[in-house]
N, C-alpha and C positions, 0 to 999 in steps of 0.2 A: 377215203378220208379217214385219217387216224382219229383215235379217241381224243387226243390232245387238240386237234383242230376243231372237233365237234364241241368240246368243252369251251374253247376259246370263243367260238362263234356264239354260243348261247350266253356266255358272260358278257360279250359286247352288246348283244341284243337286250339283255336285262339291264345293263348299265344305261343304255339309251332310253329305255322305257322308264327307268327311275328318274332320269333327268327331265323327261317330258312330264312326268307326274309331279315333279318338284317345282314346276314353274309357278310363279306368282301370277295368278290370273284374276282379273277383276270380274270376269263373267265366265260362265261355264262354256260358252262358245269359244273363247280364246284357248281354253284347255283342250277342247276337242279338236281344234285346228292342229295343235302339236301332235296329238295322237294320230290324227288322220294323215299327217305328213309322214310319220313313222310307218304307218300301215301302207301308204303308197310306195315308200321306198322298199319295204319288205316284199310287196307284191311283185314289183319289177325285178328287184335284186335276187330274190330266191329263185324266181323263174329262170333268170339268166344263168345263175350258178348251176341249177339242175340241168339246164340245156347243155352247158359246157361239159359237165361230167358225162352226160349221156352221149354227146357227139364225139367226145374223145374216145370212148370205148367202141362206139359204132364205127368211127372212122378208121381205126386201126384194123378192125375186122374187114371193113370194106376194101381196104388196100390189098389185104391178103387174098380175098376172094376174087378181086378183079385181076390180080396177078395170075391166078390159076385159070380163070375163064373170062376174058375181056368182053364177051358178048352179054354178060349180065350186068354191065355197068349202069344202064338206065334203070333197071329194077332196084339195084342196090342204092342208087343215088336217091331214089324216093324214100327208102327206109332211113337214109342218113338225114334227110330233111324233115322227117316227122317230128323229132323233138323240138324243132324250132317253133312249133305251135305253142309250147310252154311260154316262150317269151311274148308271143302275140297275145295270149290270154292274160298274162301278167300286165301287159300294157293296157289291155281293155279294163282289167280290174283296177288299174291306177286311176282311170277316169270315172269308174263307178263309185269309188270311195269318196 
């Protein structure tokens, strides 16, 4: 991820947080609902982005390793599936917020 992408991502997150904070709410509970929705989206979205980045790098290495020794496919497939737990934990966090 380039520095430009990181800066753009942080700018979008801060812009969304500013919009959520600028809502006209009659009660504190209504304001907290907007922030909770942003938190839920970040919990699942960032977990999915992290998983995608990890699996892209692991997948390319897996293909090279299996091309050299096909008998290790089962072991390497397990390593490929481990980052998927990030999405599952993000999904659980979505319901905990």
